[in-house]
N, C-alpha and C positions, 0 to 999 in steps of 0.2 A: 516771195513771202509777203503776207498781207499785214498791214498796220491797222490795228483797231483802237478805237477810242471808247472808253467806258469808265464812268466815274462811280466807284462803289458807294461813296458817301451820299451822292445825290440820287442813286438808283432807288426806285420804289420796290423793287423785288428783293427778296432775301438772297444772300449769297453764303457759300460755305467757307470753311476754313481753308480749303485748297482750291476751290473753283467758283466760277460764276457763270451764269448763262447769258450769252450775247445773242441779240436778235437784230443787230444793226445792218448797215449796208453791205458789209463784207459777206454776210450770210447769203444775200441774194447772188453775189458773184460766185460763191462756192456752189450754191444750188444749181446755177446754170452750168458750171463746169461738170457737175455730177449728173446732168440731165434730169434734174428733179425740180424744175422751176415752179411747178404747181403743188408741191408737197409742203407739209408743215415740218420745217426743219429749223433747228437752232444750233448754236455752237456752244459746247461746254468747254470753257477755257480754264485750264489748270495753271493758275498763277502762283500757287504756293508749293510747287513741286519741281523736280528736275525733269528732264525730257524722257526719262525712262520709268520712273517710279512714282506711283500715286501714294503719298503719305508723308509721315513725319520722319521716319527712320530709314531713308533709302540705303544706308550703308550698314545697318545693323541687322544682319540676317538671323542672328541668334535670339533676337528679342521675341517674346511671346506675341507681341503685336506687330510682327513683321508685315510690312505692307506689300501691295501687289505691284506688278509691272503693268503698264498700259496695254501691253500685248495680252497678258492674262485676263485683265479686267474686261477688255473689249471682246475677246473670244468668249469668255464665260457669259457676258451680258448678251451677246448675239445669239448664243445657243438658247439662253433663257427667252429671248425675244421670239425664237421659233415656237416656243411653247406658250406665248402670250403673257410672260411674266415680267418683261422688261422692255424698255424702248430700244429700238434697233439703232445701232451705230453704223453709219455708211462709210466712214473713213476717219483716218487720223491725219491731222494737218499741223503745221507750225505757224504761229502768228507772232507778231511783235506787239506787246502791250507795255506801255511806259518804259520802253527801251529794253525790255526783257523778252527773250524768245520763250514762248509758252507752247506746250502741246495742247491740241484741241481735238475733242471728239465731235465729228459732224453727226448729229443725232436727231432722232424723232423728237418733235416739240410737243410736250404733254401739257403745256400751259403752266400756270403759277399756283393753282389750287391743290394743295397736298391732301392726302387722305388721313385716316385715323391710325393710331398706334396698333390697334387690334388688326386692322387690315394689313399693315406693314408686317406684323408678326406672322400672319398666315402665309403671305407671299414669300417672306424670308424662309420659312420652314419648307415650303415647296422647292425653293431654290437649293437649299441644303440637301434635300432628298434627291433632287435631280442630279446633284453632284456625284451621288453614288453610282449612277449609270455612266456618266461621262468622264468623271475623274477630276473633281475639285472639292475643296472643303474650306470652311472659314477658319481663320487663325484665331479669331476670338468672336464671341457672339455679341452682335450689336445691331439694333435697328431702332428706328424712330418714326414718328408720323411724317417728318420732313423727308423721309426716304421713299415715300409712296405717292405716285401721281396717276390718276385714272386707273388704279388697280395694278400699276406696274412699278417695279422696284428700280431705283436709280443709283444706288450707292454700292458699288462692287469693290470698294477699297479693301475689304477684309478677306476677299476670296483669293485662293491660290490653286494652281494646278497640283494634283498629286502626281506621284511617279507613274501612275497608270494612265494618265491622260492621253499621251501620244498613242499608246497601244490600243486604248479604248476607241479613239477616233478612227484609227486604221481599221479595226475590226468592224466597226459600225458602217463605215464607208464601203468596205468590201461587201458586207452582207446586204446592205440596202441597194448597192449598185449591181447586184447579180442580174444576169440575163440567162435564165435556165439554172444550171448548176455551178456556173463560175462567174466571176466578175467580168463585165464586158470589156472595159477599157483599162489599159495599163496606166498606172499612176506612179511615175518615177519618184515623186517626192515622198510617197508612202511605201515605196518598194513593193508595190502591187504589180505583179507580172501576170499577163494573160495573153490570149491569142491576138488581140488587137493592139498593135505596137504604136503607142502614141507618137514617139519621136519620128518613126517612119511615116506615119499617117500625115503628120504636119507637112512633110516634104511632098508626099504623094498628092495631097490635096492642094498644094501650092499656097498654104497659109503663110509660109515664110516669105512669100513674094507680095503679100497684101499690106497696104498701109492702113492700119486700124486706128491710127491716131485721131481722136476726136469723133470717131464713128459710133453709130448705134448698131447693135448686133443682136440677132435672134437665132437661137439654136433649137431647131425642131427635133425632138427626140434626143435630148442633151445627155442622156445616160448619167454619169456622175459629174458632169460639168467640166470635164477636162478642157474642151475647146473654148468654153466660156471663159475659163481662167486664162487660157492662152491669149484670147482677144484682149482681156483686161490688162494682161501683162505687157501688151504691145500698145497700150494707150487708148483703148476703146473707151468712149465716154460713158456708155450705158450698155449693159449686156443682160439679156433675158434668155433663160433656158426653160423649155417646157418638156414634160415627160409624165410618166406615171408616178404615183404617189411615192413609192419606195426610192426610185432613182432620184426624185426631187429631194428627198431627205439626204441621200448621199451627196448630192450636188451642194446643198446648203452647208452641210458639215465640212466638206472639202474646201469650199470657198472661204469659210470662216477660218479654218485651220491654216490656210495659205495666205490669209490677209486680204482677200479680194471681197471686201465687205459690201461694195456697191453693186455686186451682181445680184440679180433677181431671178427667182425660180418660181414657176407656178405649175400646178397639177393640171394635166389635160388627159382625158381618156381617148383622145381624138384619133380615129374611133377604133382603138385596139379591140380585138376579139369581139367585134360586132357591137360594142358599146357606142352610144351617141357621142359626137364630138363636143368638147367643151372649148369654145372659142376664147381667144384673148379678150379680156373685158374692155380694153381701151381701143382707140382707133389709131394707135401709134404706128408710124411707118419706120422701117429700119433700113439703114444704109446697106447692111450685109446680112444675108440669111444663110445659115447652114441647113442643108437638107441631106443628111448623110445616112445612106443605107436605110431609108424610110419608105421607099416605093412599095416594097413587099407588104409592109405593115399597114400603111394608111393611104396608099395610092398616090396618084399624081397630085402635086402640091398646089392646086389652083387656089385654095383658100388663103395660102400664104404668099403667093405671087403678087396679090393685090397689096400686100404690106411691104413690098420690096421697092426701095428707092433707087438702088443702083446695081447690086451684085447678089446673085444667088449661086451658091456652090452646091451642086447636085452630085452625090455619089450614088450611082446605080447599084441596086442589089436584085435579088432573084425574083423579080416581078413576073418573069416568064412562066414561073411555076404555076401561077394563078391564071395566066392568060392562055396557056397551052401553046406557047411559042418557044422557039429556040432562043438562046441568049442573044444571038446576033439579030434575030427578028425583033426581039423585045427592045434592045438598045436602039434599033432604028426607029421603032414606034415612039419610044421616049423622046428621042431627038426631034422627031417630027412634031410632037406636042410642044416641046420647048421652043421650037422655032416660031410657033404662033404667038408666043407670049414674050419673047425677048428679041431685041434688035441684033444682038451679037452673042454667039455661042462658040466657045473654044473648048475642044477636048484637050485638057491640060495634062492628062496622064491616066494611069490605071492604078487601082489599089493593089498593092503587092503583099499585104500582110494577111489578107483573108479573101481568097478568090481573086478573080481577074475582073475587077469592076471599073467601068468607065467613070471618069470624073470630068464634069463639065463646069466651066465658069460662065455663067449666063448674065449678060449685061442688059439692063433696061434701055 
């Protein structure tokens, strides 16, 4: 747990009744741990609350001004961030300030210049409207100019989940994560069942034998982000998934729902259905890359091999249908290509939940 020093009286910035924004040295330490050294991030420190509830009345659930939990506020805020209405929260931490343990949001830094009350009202109303789709509502109406920075709303104390929230998220993740007529990847946490069995795939792919701690991970064709969340749950420092637009929506919602706020997802058409590839915008290299059942869709992963520092996991799929080869011939051809790009290749098993697909662990 980190100790922070911050003098409210001597600070030039305004601070709230329950929180203040911290930009000191501990921020850089946390940014490095999150793999976000070059990003504008600050810590929102909640000094006037307990560790679960944001507000004045943490024990008074019957009060008309019932306050929110940090789980609710963070998930609602991050969904709003998806729509450009709020700063993104990358994680929740605990710090010690003046001998007290405080909850902290690791969040996008929007600076110190707030907007106007009219701007705040417009964004606030959009957030309320968005809640009808996802499942939240305000317990009382309140906004001010101090709640809006760079067109983004920052105070989610008054918003709570409705009883429809869990069901709405499940339905949206299921719909956005479809491949064809059904959802592609099983999600045990949402009780979504389908033909690709997540728990079995984790074993078949050998993911349970990999040390993810402190690693960077890229999932090419991440579907609804199930394996991105698995990597994050095992201590990965930074995880990025790429896929088409709708699966990316499913991935973002699922990671927010499960609390993996630091996972990133970006849209790539690369090059599904003859569309041009949209490459990753940065030159980042990844310790581990998942390339699972993608050969049929976008071919041999040459463009991603250059991004791999250590390990690429390749799950073969029916590439031979395009090449006019038998499965055995196509697997042999795939292995031959991989041997040119990797120093060590191990056939770790075969997929058992959907066909009989070779799985290779390829080391640089």
